[in-house]
Steps between C-alpha positions, in 0.01 A plus 500: 500500500786731589648438154177607326486824718860577404450430132197732468580744779629788290224482239242465770655789679504712196131428416371558853679830542408614143135450579508644851691801376245544220240537779358156531478416866629166652426373837868461573725804431783468237751576779455138626535361160841674462606390843386130433697502165798633681468230759547218254844326557631599152343829437679742288538866641533674157221299342268589783582859486458523123174305502351729782623813324367399165164375625464825698568716205278323274208455740509849659549657149164350396331651814681822455388528131150427591504768778649754242201438277224432754622619828386867515157426375449205750636721784269777422201275470550257782753691734213604723444131586862446622490854668724663236367848417653770270689654816661173548577431139672833477703421820605157354591659168710771671683238707549271202658798296714590791621140596432315169781250483553458874116462544500218247791316691345537834152418376625199342673373811213547735258190522158606391627791292718294245195452262345843560817686422501428116127607492574823679817567292299440173198707613734799575684474173848404620705432184577153392871560530473617868254219579723232349817619670362526849290179461826315400671644807223392724455166342881439544472582875194294544656205342803515714305554827285182431793301365688561830189406700442191300857386526504558884176330571560226243821393673304486830212294367751266326683435825164435672406248231816315518 
């Protein structure tokens, strides 16, 4: 069974993260899939970081592009249901203009905001270049954090099993 997981782990990780980053919610966060893949005995650091970064860029770019096209109209129409009025929209927009790249990196690293961040960035017309640059930085950091967590706990679990 472990051989099957190891064989398909990178493709599975890519597909799960790509879908999640595209806005499709899963009951288990992608963070745990990164850690689980890293915990495998023969996991490859560079391959995991590459897979996470590419899946993040592809999936979040889909969500970002949808937000660029549909974000403002949806926010104006349905914002009142999530307690977002014009005053809050202006405040968020001003904050995003001031902290654009930094806001993307921080937003992508905070659980619960990772998927919201591309939508907000697209809605407030952050450029693709800025979005890709800072999303790549955040994905790299994210991949490394959960790789280390996976390696650490993976070793503990393997010692307990033996």
